[in-house]
N, C-alpha and C positions, 0 to 999 in steps of 0.2 A: 732142606735143611734147618733145620736150628740153631740157633747163636745163645750161647744160655748166661746166666744170668753172668754180668759185672762184676756186682759185690757177691762175695764172698759171707759164707754167714762164720768162718773159722774167727774165731778172736786172738788178733794179733798184739795184746794187747791192751792197757790200757793205764788213764793217767787217774790216781787217788786224789782225791779232795787235803788240800791240804791240813795236817793236822791242828789240835790248836792249840796252845801254847806248854795248857793244861792233862792233860792225856794226849796218844795219838790215838784213842781208839773212841777221842772225838773230834767230829771237822768241825774249819769254820763257821761253818750255820750253829751249827749246836753253842760253838762259843761264841755264837753275837748273839744267841737270846741267855743265854746262863751269866757273860761278863756281865752284866748293867746289876742283876740282882744279884751278884756276889759282890759289884760295889756298896752296895746299898746296903750291907748285911756284915761287910769289913768297915762301915763309917758310923753304923748302929753303932750309940756307945755301952748300952746295954747288953747284959744275957738276952737270951733270945732263943727259939724253939730255931731249929735246922730251918733252911728257908730254899727251898725250891726250886726247880726248873724243869721245863719237859718241851722238846723238839717233836710234835705228833708226826712230821714228815722223816721221821728219821726214826724215830720209835726211842732214842737216848733221854735220860734223863738225869734228877740227881737229888742235892742237896748240898747246903753251904750251911755250917757254922764254924763264928771266932769261936776260937779258943782261950782265947789271951788282950790282954789289957793293950789298948792301939798304943804306938809307940813311934818316934816319930825315924824317919831317916831321910839325907837330904832336904829336912825341910817338908818331907810328909806324912803322912798319919800310915802307918804300917799296922796289921796284924799277920798275928797265925790266928789257923784253920785250919777246918775236916774237910773234904768234899768227898762226897759219896756220889756216883758214877753208876746211871746202870746200863751195860749195854745189852749186846747184845748175848755175852759168852758169862753174861749175869756182872750181879754187882758189886765194885770194886773200890777200897776207902784209899781216898790220898791225903797228906800230910804240906798247906806249905803257907808258905807268907804271901798274902797279898798287901802290896800298896796300891792305895785306888788313884788313880790320876781325876784327868779333864775330865767331860761326856762323861761316866759310866766305864772305863775304859782302865785294865787295872793290872798293874805289874805286877808277874810272879818272881819269887822266889823259895829254892829249897826243893821243888816239888817234888814227892818220893811218896810211896806206899806209906801208908801208916803203920807204924811199929806196933799202936794202942799203946794199955796203961802201963 
């Protein structure tokens, strides 16, 4: 008589990684890569080309483009930006306001699908 395996290959559930504050299509590992790049782009006072990021582990990537002048909110510099993220089901465009804080952290506000021009 043989005893069957104690562990089944049946999947009973899984815990999804926490989503980033920018998009539920990105996980926190993606956000840890993207966030300091976004902070740097928002703090640069000059118009610039989109700033790119990528996570080779997840295959996700994107770019940030500040689109307006810096303004102050609660003593912090803030700026509107457009984000392009590339995920498994294709690219997505978002718009938001970002306020860089200490050590590369960015507080996000009004994140929504890009409305275009």
